C-alpha positions as CSV (number, residue, x, y, z in Angstrom):
1,X,27.0,130.6,45.1
2,X,25.2,134.0,44.9
3,X,27.5,136.6,43.4
4,X,26.6,139.4,45.9
5,X,27.6,137.6,49.1
6,X,30.7,136.3,47.4
7,X,31.7,139.8,46.3
8,X,31.1,141.2,49.8
9,X,33.2,138.4,51.3
10,X,36.0,139.1,48.8
11,X,35.9,142.8,49.8
12,X,36.1,141.9,53.5
13,X,38.9,139.5,52.9
14,X,40.8,142.2,51.0
15,X,40.3,144.7,53.7
16,X,41.4,142.3,56.4
17,X,44.4,141.3,54.4
18,X,45.4,145.0,54.0
19,X,45.2,145.4,57.7
20,X,47.2,142.2,58.3
21,X,44.2,140.5,60.1
22,X,43.9,136.9,58.9
23,X,42.8,134.8,61.9
24,X,39.1,135.6,61.7
25,X,38.9,135.9,57.9
26,X,38.0,132.3,56.9
27,X,35.4,131.0,59.3
28,X,32.3,131.0,57.0
29,X,31.9,129.0,53.7
30,X,31.4,132.2,51.7
31,X,34.7,133.6,53.1
32,X,36.6,130.4,52.1
33,X,35.0,130.5,48.6
34,X,36.2,134.2,48.3
35,X,39.7,133.2,49.4
36,X,39.9,130.4,46.8
37,X,38.8,132.9,44.1
38,X,41.0,135.9,44.9
39,X,43.7,135.0,47.4
40,X,44.7,131.4,46.6
41,X,46.0,132.3,43.1
42,X,48.0,135.3,44.5
43,X,49.5,133.3,47.3
44,X,50.4,130.5,44.9
45,X,52.0,133.0,42.5
46,X,54.1,134.6,45.3
47,X,55.3,131.2,46.6
48,X,56.2,130.1,43.0
49,X,58.4,133.1,42.8
50,X,60.0,132.4,46.1
51,X,60.7,128.7,45.4
52,X,62.0,129.7,42.0
53,X,64.5,132.0,43.6
54,X,65.5,129.2,46.0
55,X,66.0,126.8,43.1
56,X,68.1,129.4,41.3
57,X,70.4,129.6,44.4
58,X,70.4,125.9,45.1
59,X,69.9,124.2,41.7
60,X,71.6,120.9,42.7
61,X,70.0,120.5,46.1
62,X,67.4,117.8,46.5
63,X,64.6,118.4,49.0
64,X,62.6,115.2,49.7
65,X,60.2,116.3,52.5
66,X,58.2,119.5,53.3
67,X,56.3,120.7,56.3
68,X,53.8,123.5,55.8
69,X,52.8,125.2,59.0
70,X,49.4,127.0,58.7
71,X,48.8,125.5,55.3
72,X,45.4,127.0,54.7
73,X,44.1,125.5,51.4
74,X,47.6,124.5,50.3
75,X,48.7,127.3,48.0
76,X,52.3,127.0,49.2
77,X,52.6,123.2,48.8
78,X,51.2,123.5,45.2
79,X,54.0,126.0,44.5
80,X,56.7,124.0,46.2
81,X,55.7,120.8,44.4
82,X,55.8,122.7,41.1
83,X,59.4,123.7,41.6
84,X,60.9,121.1,43.9
85,X,61.0,117.3,43.5
86,X,59.3,116.4,46.8
87,X,58.5,113.0,48.0
88,X,56.4,113.7,51.1
89,X,54.4,116.7,52.3
90,X,52.9,117.3,55.7
91,X,50.4,120.2,56.3
92,X,49.2,121.5,59.6
93,X,46.1,123.7,59.7
94,X,43.8,124.5,62.6
95,X,40.8,125.5,60.5
96,X,39.3,122.0,59.9
97,X,36.9,123.1,57.1
98,X,39.7,125.0,55.3
99,X,42.0,122.0,55.6
100,X,39.3,119.8,54.1
101,X,39.2,122.1,51.1
102,X,43.0,121.9,50.8
103,X,42.9,118.1,50.9
104,X,40.3,117.9,48.2
105,X,42.3,120.2,46.0
106,X,45.5,118.3,46.6
107,X,43.8,115.0,45.8
108,X,43.0,116.2,42.3
109,X,46.7,116.9,41.5
110,X,48.8,114.9,39.0
111,X,51.7,115.1,41.4
112,X,52.0,112.1,43.8
113,X,53.5,114.2,46.6
114,X,50.4,116.4,46.6
115,X,47.9,113.6,46.4
116,X,49.6,111.7,49.3
117,X,50.1,114.8,51.5
118,X,49.3,114.3,55.2
119,X,46.9,116.9,56.7
120,X,47.1,117.3,60.5
121,X,44.9,119.5,62.7
122,X,46.8,121.8,65.1
123,X,47.4,125.3,66.3
124,X,51.0,126.1,65.1
125,X,51.5,128.8,67.7
126,X,51.3,126.2,70.5
127,X,53.0,123.3,68.9
128,X,56.1,121.6,70.4
129,X,58.3,118.9,69.1
130,X,57.4,119.1,65.4
131,X,58.7,116.4,63.2
132,X,61.8,117.3,61.1
133,X,61.5,117.9,57.4
134,X,64.0,119.0,54.8
135,X,61.9,122.1,54.1
136,X,59.6,124.0,56.6
137,X,57.3,126.7,55.2
138,X,55.5,129.6,56.9
139,X,53.4,131.2,54.2
140,X,51.2,134.2,55.0
141,X,50.7,133.1,58.7
142,X,52.8,135.6,60.7
143,X,50.1,138.2,60.6
144,X,47.8,135.9,62.6
145,X,50.1,135.9,65.6
146,X,51.3,138.4,68.3
147,X,55.1,139.1,68.4
148,X,56.0,136.6,71.2
149,X,54.3,133.7,69.4
150,X,56.0,134.7,66.1
151,X,59.4,134.3,67.7
152,X,58.5,130.9,69.2
153,X,57.1,129.7,65.9
154,X,60.1,130.8,63.9
155,X,62.5,129.2,66.4
156,X,60.5,125.9,66.4
157,X,60.3,126.0,62.6
158,X,64.0,126.6,62.2
159,X,64.8,123.8,64.7
160,X,62.8,121.3,62.6
161,X,64.0,122.4,59.2
162,X,66.5,119.8,58.1
163,X,67.9,122.0,55.3
164,X,65.7,125.0,54.6
165,X,63.2,127.4,56.1
166,X,61.0,129.5,53.9
167,X,58.9,132.4,55.3
168,X,56.6,134.4,53.0
169,X,54.3,137.3,53.8
170,X,52.6,140.4,52.4
171,X,54.8,142.9,50.6
172,X,53.6,145.8,52.8
173,X,55.7,147.9,55.2
174,X,54.3,145.9,58.2
175,X,54.8,142.6,56.4
176,X,58.4,143.6,55.7
177,X,58.9,144.7,59.3
178,X,57.9,141.2,60.5
179,X,60.2,139.6,57.8
180,X,63.1,141.8,59.0
181,X,62.6,140.5,62.6
182,X,62.5,136.9,61.3
183,X,65.8,137.6,59.4
184,X,67.5,139.0,62.5
185,X,66.3,136.0,64.5
186,X,67.6,133.5,61.9
187,X,71.0,135.2,61.7
188,X,71.2,135.0,65.5
189,X,70.6,131.2,65.0
190,X,73.5,130.8,62.6
191,X,71.3,130.6,59.5
192,X,72.6,131.3,56.0
193,X,70.4,133.5,53.9
194,X,69.6,131.8,50.6
195,X,67.4,134.6,49.3
196,X,66.6,137.4,48.8
197,X,69.4,139.0,50.8
198,X,72.9,138.8,49.0
199,X,74.6,139.4,52.4
200,X,74.0,138.9,56.1
201,X,74.8,142.5,57.2
202,X,72.4,145.2,58.3
203,X,69.4,145.5,55.9
204,X,69.9,148.7,53.9
205,X,66.2,149.0,53.1
206,X,65.2,148.8,56.8
207,X,68.0,151.2,57.7
208,X,66.6,153.8,55.3
209,X,62.9,153.4,56.3
210,X,62.2,151.7,53.0
211,X,60.8,148.1,52.7
212,X,62.0,145.2,50.7
213,X,59.3,143.5,48.6
214,X,58.9,141.8,45.3
215,X,56.1,141.1,42.9
216,X,54.4,138.1,41.2
217,X,52.2,138.8,38.3
218,X,49.2,136.5,37.8
219,X,46.4,136.4,35.1
220,X,42.9,137.3,36.3
221,X,39.9,135.3,35.3
222,X,36.6,137.1,34.5
223,X,35.3,136.0,37.9
224,X,38.4,137.3,39.6
225,X,38.0,140.7,37.9
226,X,34.4,140.9,38.9
227,X,35.0,140.0,42.6
228,X,37.7,142.6,42.9
229,X,36.0,145.2,40.7
230,X,39.1,145.1,38.5
231,X,39.5,146.1,34.8
232,X,43.0,144.8,34.1
233,X,43.6,141.2,32.9
234,X,46.4,140.7,35.5
235,X,47.2,141.4,39.1
236,X,50.5,142.1,40.8
237,X,50.9,140.4,44.2
238,X,53.5,142.1,46.3
239,X,55.3,139.9,48.8
240,X,58.3,139.8,51.2
241,X,60.2,136.6,52.1
242,X,63.2,135.0,53.7
243,X,64.7,131.7,52.7
244,X,67.4,130.4,55.1
245,X,69.6,127.3,54.9
246,X,71.4,125.2,57.5
247,X,74.4,125.0,55.2
248,X,76.6,127.9,53.9
249,X,76.4,128.9,50.3
250,X,77.8,131.4,47.8
251,X,75.7,134.5,47.7
252,X,75.1,136.5,44.6
253,X,76.7,139.9,44.1
254,X,73.4,141.7,44.8
255,X,69.7,141.5,43.9
256,X,67.4,143.6,41.8
257,X,65.1,145.6,44.1
258,X,62.7,147.2,41.7
259,X,61.4,146.9,38.1
260,X,64.4,147.6,35.8
261,X,63.9,150.9,33.9
262,X,64.6,150.2,30.3
263,X,65.4,153.1,27.9
264,X,66.5,153.3,24.3
265,X,70.2,153.2,24.9
266,X,70.5,152.1,28.6
267,X,68.7,150.6,31.5
268,X,68.8,151.4,35.2
269,X,68.8,148.9,38.0
270,X,68.3,149.3,41.8
271,X,70.5,146.7,43.5
272,X,70.7,145.6,47.1
273,X,74.1,146.3,48.5
274,X,75.3,146.0,52.1
275,X,75.8,149.8,52.6
276,X,72.7,151.1,50.8
277,X,70.6,150.4,47.7
278,X,72.8,151.1,44.6
279,X,71.6,152.5,41.3
280,X,73.4,150.8,38.4
281,X,73.3,152.0,34.8
282,X,74.0,149.5,31.9
283,X,74.6,151.0,28.5
284,X,73.6,149.3,25.3
285,X,77.2,149.7,24.2
286,X,78.2,147.2,26.9
287,X,77.0,144.5,24.6
288,X,77.5,141.4,26.8
289,X,76.4,143.0,30.0
290,X,73.5,144.6,28.2
291,X,72.2,141.2,26.9
292,X,72.5,139.8,30.5
293,X,70.8,142.8,32.2
294,X,68.0,142.9,29.7
295,X,66.8,139.5,30.9
296,X,66.7,140.5,34.5
297,X,63.4,141.1,36.4
298,X,62.5,142.5,39.8
299,X,63.8,140.0,42.4
300,X,66.4,138.4,40.2
301,X,70.0,138.0,41.5
302,X,72.6,140.3,39.9
303,X,75.7,138.2,39.3
304,X,77.7,139.4,36.2
305,X,80.6,137.1,35.2
306,X,83.5,137.3,32.9
307,X,81.2,135.7,30.2
308,X,78.4,138.2,30.5
309,X,80.1,141.3,31.9
Protein backbone atom coordinates (compact mmCIF):
# COMPACT_ATOMS: atom_id res chain seq x y z
CA UNK A 1 0.00 0.00 0.00
CA UNK A 2 1.26 3.49 -0.91
CA UNK A 3 2.96 5.08 2.08
CA UNK A 4 1.37 8.53 1.73
CA UNK A 5 -2.30 7.49 1.92
CA UNK A 6 -1.44 5.14 4.78
CA UNK A 7 0.32 7.93 6.70
CA UNK A 8 -2.64 10.26 6.11
CA UNK A 9 -5.03 7.57 7.35
CA UNK A 10 -2.89 7.03 10.44
CA UNK A 11 -3.00 10.76 11.14
CA UNK A 12 -6.82 10.84 10.75
CA UNK A 13 -7.14 7.85 13.01
CA UNK A 14 -4.95 9.44 15.67
CA UNK A 15 -6.94 12.68 15.54
CA UNK A 16 -10.27 10.84 15.79
CA UNK A 17 -8.97 8.74 18.65
CA UNK A 18 -7.86 11.85 20.53
CA UNK A 19 -11.34 13.33 20.07
CA UNK A 20 -12.96 10.07 21.16
CA UNK A 21 -14.59 9.50 17.76
CA UNK A 22 -14.27 5.86 16.68
CA UNK A 23 -17.46 4.93 14.85
CA UNK A 24 -16.54 6.45 11.47
CA UNK A 25 -12.83 5.76 11.63
CA UNK A 26 -12.51 2.34 9.96
CA UNK A 27 -14.79 2.32 6.93
CA UNK A 28 -12.10 2.32 4.21
CA UNK A 29 -9.39 -0.34 3.61
CA UNK A 30 -6.62 2.24 4.09
CA UNK A 31 -8.10 3.20 7.47
CA UNK A 32 -8.18 -0.42 8.59
CA UNK A 33 -4.59 -0.88 7.43
CA UNK A 34 -3.57 2.19 9.44
CA UNK A 35 -5.37 0.83 12.50
CA UNK A 36 -3.52 -2.49 12.26
CA UNK A 37 -0.21 -0.63 12.02
CA UNK A 38 -0.62 1.96 14.78
CA UNK A 39 -3.63 1.18 17.00
CA UNK A 40 -3.85 -2.61 17.15
CA UNK A 41 -0.45 -2.95 18.90
CA UNK A 42 -1.35 -0.25 21.44
CA UNK A 43 -4.79 -1.72 22.14
CA UNK A 44 -3.25 -5.17 22.56
CA UNK A 45 -0.60 -3.81 24.95
CA UNK A 46 -3.21 -2.04 27.10
CA UNK A 47 -5.39 -5.15 27.29
CA UNK A 48 -2.38 -7.30 28.20
CA UNK A 49 -1.74 -4.98 31.15
CA UNK A 50 -5.39 -5.14 32.21
CA UNK A 51 -5.66 -8.92 32.04
CA UNK A 52 -2.31 -9.16 33.81
CA UNK A 53 -3.73 -7.13 36.71
CA UNK A 54 -6.82 -9.34 36.73
CA UNK A 55 -4.67 -12.46 36.88
CA UNK A 56 -2.64 -10.95 39.74
CA UNK A 57 -5.85 -10.46 41.73
CA UNK A 58 -7.44 -13.80 40.76
CA UNK A 59 -4.50 -16.17 40.14
CA UNK A 60 -6.45 -19.35 40.91
CA UNK A 61 -9.62 -18.51 38.99
CA UNK A 62 -10.23 -20.42 35.75
CA UNK A 63 -12.11 -18.58 33.00
CA UNK A 64 -13.23 -20.90 30.20
CA UNK A 65 -15.24 -18.64 27.88
CA UNK A 66 -14.98 -15.02 26.74
CA UNK A 67 -17.34 -12.71 24.85
CA UNK A 68 -15.80 -9.63 23.17
CA UNK A 69 -18.40 -6.99 22.34
CA UNK A 70 -17.23 -4.67 19.58
CA UNK A 71 -14.21 -6.87 18.93
CA UNK A 72 -12.76 -4.89 16.04
CA UNK A 73 -9.78 -6.84 14.69
CA UNK A 74 -9.46 -8.82 17.92
CA UNK A 75 -6.73 -7.06 19.90
CA UNK A 76 -8.50 -7.77 23.21
CA UNK A 77 -8.97 -11.48 22.55
CA UNK A 78 -5.30 -11.87 21.65
CA UNK A 79 -4.38 -10.27 24.96
CA UNK A 80 -6.90 -12.31 26.95
CA UNK A 81 -5.75 -15.56 25.34
CA UNK A 82 -2.17 -14.66 26.23
CA UNK A 83 -3.00 -14.35 29.94
CA UNK A 84 -6.05 -16.55 30.55
CA UNK A 85 -6.48 -20.24 29.67
CA UNK A 86 -9.59 -19.84 27.56
CA UNK A 87 -11.46 -22.64 25.82
CA UNK A 88 -13.96 -20.67 23.76
CA UNK A 89 -14.11 -17.11 22.43
CA UNK A 90 -17.03 -15.29 20.81
CA UNK A 91 -16.58 -11.95 19.05
CA UNK A 92 -19.33 -9.54 17.97
CA UNK A 93 -18.41 -6.81 15.49
CA UNK A 94 -20.71 -4.76 13.24
CA UNK A 95 -18.02 -3.80 10.69
CA UNK A 96 -17.99 -6.93 8.50
CA UNK A 97 -14.76 -6.04 6.69
CA UNK A 98 -12.98 -5.39 9.98
CA UNK A 99 -14.30 -8.62 11.48
CA UNK A 100 -12.94 -10.49 8.46
CA UNK A 101 -9.50 -9.05 9.19
CA UNK A 102 -9.84 -10.20 12.80
CA UNK A 103 -10.84 -13.69 11.73
CA UNK A 104 -7.84 -14.01 9.42
CA UNK A 105 -5.48 -12.84 12.16
CA UNK A 106 -6.99 -15.23 14.74
CA UNK A 107 -6.78 -18.14 12.31
CA UNK A 108 -3.00 -17.69 12.20
CA UNK A 109 -2.56 -18.05 15.97
CA UNK A 110 -0.97 -21.02 17.70
CA UNK A 111 -3.70 -20.90 20.35
CA UNK A 112 -6.70 -23.11 19.68
CA UNK A 113 -9.08 -20.72 21.43
CA UNK A 114 -8.19 -17.97 18.94
CA UNK A 115 -8.28 -20.20 15.87
CA UNK A 116 -11.72 -21.54 16.80
CA UNK A 117 -13.19 -18.17 17.89
CA UNK A 118 -16.73 -17.49 16.64
CA UNK A 119 -17.25 -14.16 14.89
CA UNK A 120 -20.78 -12.81 14.77
CA UNK A 121 -22.10 -9.69 13.07
CA UNK A 122 -24.18 -7.31 15.17
CA UNK A 123 -24.63 -3.82 16.59
CA UNK A 124 -23.77 -4.21 20.27
CA UNK A 125 -25.68 -1.06 21.22
CA UNK A 126 -28.95 -2.72 20.16
CA UNK A 127 -28.39 -6.31 21.21
CA UNK A 128 -30.63 -8.14 23.65
CA UNK A 129 -30.34 -11.55 25.27
CA UNK A 130 -26.63 -12.05 24.72
CA UNK A 131 -25.30 -15.49 25.55
CA UNK A 132 -23.58 -15.86 28.91
CA UNK A 133 -19.78 -16.21 29.07
CA UNK A 134 -17.38 -16.35 32.01
CA UNK A 135 -15.74 -13.12 30.86
CA UNK A 136 -17.31 -10.26 28.90
CA UNK A 137 -15.03 -7.58 27.41
CA UNK A 138 -15.76 -4.03 26.23
CA UNK A 139 -12.47 -2.75 24.84
CA UNK A 140 -12.25 0.78 23.39
CA UNK A 141 -15.91 0.81 22.36
CA UNK A 142 -17.63 3.21 24.77
CA UNK A 143 -16.45 6.21 22.78
CA UNK A 144 -18.61 5.04 19.86
CA UNK A 145 -21.85 5.35 21.81
CA UNK A 146 -24.01 8.10 23.36
CA UNK A 147 -24.50 7.99 27.12
CA UNK A 148 -27.92 6.20 27.19
CA UNK A 149 -26.58 3.42 24.98
CA UNK A 150 -23.48 3.07 27.15
CA UNK A 151 -25.64 2.43 30.20
CA UNK A 152 -27.73 -0.16 28.37
CA UNK A 153 -24.64 -1.90 26.99
CA UNK A 154 -22.87 -2.06 30.36
CA UNK A 155 -25.98 -3.43 32.07
CA UNK A 156 -26.43 -6.05 29.35
CA UNK A 157 -22.73 -6.98 29.45
CA UNK A 158 -22.79 -7.28 33.24
CA UNK A 159 -25.95 -9.43 33.14
CA UNK A 160 -24.26 -11.85 30.76
CA UNK A 161 -20.89 -11.95 32.52
CA UNK A 162 -20.82 -15.24 34.39
CA UNK A 163 -17.81 -14.25 36.45
CA UNK A 164 -16.06 -11.11 35.18
CA UNK A 165 -16.65 -7.92 33.18
CA UNK A 166 -13.64 -6.02 31.79
CA UNK A 167 -14.03 -2.52 30.35
CA UNK A 168 -11.01 -0.77 28.78
CA UNK A 169 -10.77 2.69 27.21
CA UNK A 170 -8.47 5.61 26.47
CA UNK A 171 -6.51 7.05 29.38
CA UNK A 172 -7.78 10.57 28.75
CA UNK A 173 -9.89 12.76 31.06
CA UNK A 174 -12.95 11.98 28.94
CA UNK A 175 -12.12 8.27 28.82
CA UNK A 176 -11.78 8.22 32.60
CA UNK A 177 -15.06 10.10 33.00
CA UNK A 178 -16.81 7.33 31.09
CA UNK A 179 -14.99 4.70 33.15
CA UNK A 180 -16.04 6.40 36.37
CA UNK A 181 -19.67 6.24 35.23
CA UNK A 182 -19.24 2.54 34.46
CA UNK A 183 -17.74 2.00 37.92
CA UNK A 184 -20.70 3.70 39.59
CA UNK A 185 -23.16 1.66 37.54
CA UNK A 186 -21.42 -1.61 38.40
CA UNK A 187 -21.27 -0.80 42.11
CA UNK A 188 -25.01 -0.10 42.01
CA UNK A 189 -25.38 -3.59 40.51
CA UNK A 190 -23.55 -5.22 43.46
CA UNK A 191 -20.34 -5.77 41.51
CA UNK A 192 -17.02 -6.35 43.27
CA UNK A 193 -14.15 -4.33 41.78
CA UNK A 194 -11.20 -6.57 40.92
CA UNK A 195 -8.97 -3.78 39.59
CA UNK A 196 -7.75 -1.12 39.53
CA UNK A 197 -9.70 0.23 42.52
CA UNK A 198 -8.57 -1.13 45.93
CA UNK A 199 -11.90 -0.03 47.43
CA UNK A 200 -15.53 0.61 46.42
CA UNK A 201 -15.83 4.06 47.97
CA UNK A 202 -15.90 7.44 46.21
CA UNK A 203 -13.09 7.67 43.67
CA UNK A 204 -10.49 10.11 45.12
CA UNK A 205 -9.15 10.93 41.65
CA UNK A 206 -12.57 11.92 40.32
CA UNK A 207 -13.33 13.89 43.49
CA UNK A 208 -10.15 15.98 43.03
CA UNK A 209 -10.68 16.64 39.28
CA UNK A 210 -7.82 14.32 38.39
CA UNK A 211 -8.13 11.22 36.24
CA UNK A 212 -7.09 7.64 36.88
CA UNK A 213 -5.11 6.09 34.07
CA UNK A 214 -2.25 3.68 33.53
CA UNK A 215 0.33 3.06 30.85
CA UNK A 216 1.49 0.18 28.67
CA UNK A 217 4.83 0.55 26.91
CA UNK A 218 5.21 -1.10 23.51
CA UNK A 219 8.09 -1.30 21.07
CA UNK A 220 7.72 0.57 17.78
CA UNK A 221 8.66 -0.92 14.44
CA UNK A 222 10.28 1.27 11.79
CA UNK A 223 6.93 1.40 9.96
CA UNK A 224 5.15 2.43 13.15
CA UNK A 225 7.63 5.26 13.74
CA UNK A 226 7.28 6.44 10.16
CA UNK A 227 3.47 6.47 10.22
CA UNK A 228 3.37 8.41 13.48
CA UNK A 229 6.36 10.63 12.67
CA UNK A 230 7.96 9.33 15.84
CA UNK A 231 11.64 9.19 16.77
CA UNK A 232 11.56 7.01 19.88
CA UNK A 233 11.75 3.24 19.68
CA UNK A 234 8.79 2.84 22.00
CA UNK A 235 5.36 4.27 22.66
CA UNK A 236 3.38 4.62 25.90
CA UNK A 237 -0.31 3.81 25.55
CA UNK A 238 -2.36 5.45 28.30
CA UNK A 239 -5.55 3.65 29.25
CA UNK A 240 -8.28 3.51 31.89
CA UNK A 241 -10.14 0.37 32.88
CA UNK A 242 -12.49 -1.39 35.25
CA UNK A 243 -12.58 -5.12 35.96
CA UNK A 244 -15.53 -6.30 38.06
CA UNK A 245 -16.37 -9.70 39.52
CA UNK A 246 -19.63 -11.38 40.46
CA UNK A 247 -17.89 -12.85 43.51
CA UNK A 248 -16.34 -10.93 46.43
CA UNK A 249 -12.57 -10.91 46.78
CA UNK A 250 -9.87 -9.51 49.03
CA UNK A 251 -8.71 -6.10 47.79
CA UNK A 252 -5.12 -4.90 47.95
CA UNK A 253 -4.10 -2.17 50.37
CA UNK A 254 -3.86 0.36 47.52
CA UNK A 255 -2.57 0.74 43.95
CA UNK A 256 0.31 2.72 42.44
CA UNK A 257 -1.13 5.67 40.50
CA UNK A 258 1.96 7.09 38.82
CA UNK A 259 5.48 6.10 37.85
CA UNK A 260 7.44 5.51 41.09
CA UNK A 261 10.07 8.24 41.57
CA UNK A 262 13.32 6.50 42.43
CA UNK A 263 16.14 8.50 44.07
CA UNK A 264 19.52 7.49 45.49
CA UNK A 265 18.36 6.76 49.02
CA UNK A 266 14.58 6.61 48.73
CA UNK A 267 11.63 6.31 46.39
CA UNK A 268 8.24 8.00 46.32
CA UNK A 269 4.96 6.36 45.40
CA UNK A 270 1.54 7.85 44.73
CA UNK A 271 -1.07 5.42 46.03
CA UNK A 272 -4.83 5.25 45.65
CA UNK A 273 -6.49 5.56 49.06
CA UNK A 274 -10.23 5.98 49.79
CA UNK A 275 -9.90 9.55 51.12
CA UNK A 276 -7.35 10.97 48.66
CA UNK A 277 -4.23 9.90 46.75
CA UNK A 278 -1.43 9.34 49.25
CA UNK A 279 2.28 10.00 48.73
CA UNK A 280 4.40 7.30 50.36
CA UNK A 281 8.17 7.46 50.81
CA UNK A 282 10.19 4.27 51.21
CA UNK A 283 13.77 4.68 52.39
CA UNK A 284 16.60 2.38 51.31
CA UNK A 285 17.25 1.73 54.99
CA UNK A 286 13.88 -0.09 55.12
CA UNK A 287 15.59 -3.03 53.45
CA UNK A 288 12.74 -5.51 53.00
CA UNK A 289 10.18 -2.88 52.08
CA UNK A 290 12.71 -1.21 49.75
CA UNK A 291 13.32 -4.45 47.86
CA UNK A 292 9.58 -4.92 47.49
CA UNK A 293 8.85 -1.32 46.45
CA UNK A 294 11.71 -1.21 43.92
CA UNK A 295 9.94 -3.88 41.86
CA UNK A 296 6.66 -1.98 41.64
CA UNK A 297 5.51 -0.17 38.50
CA UNK A 298 2.69 2.20 37.68
CA UNK A 299 -0.57 0.27 38.04
CA UNK A 300 0.72 -2.44 40.39
CA UNK A 301 -1.06 -3.24 43.64
CA UNK A 302 0.61 -2.05 46.84
CA UNK A 303 0.23 -4.79 49.43
CA UNK A 304 3.16 -4.94 51.87
CA UNK A 305 3.18 -7.95 54.18
CA UNK A 306 5.08 -9.07 57.25
CA UNK A 307 7.56 -10.76 54.92
CA UNK A 308 8.35 -7.70 52.80
CA UNK A 309 7.38 -4.79 55.01
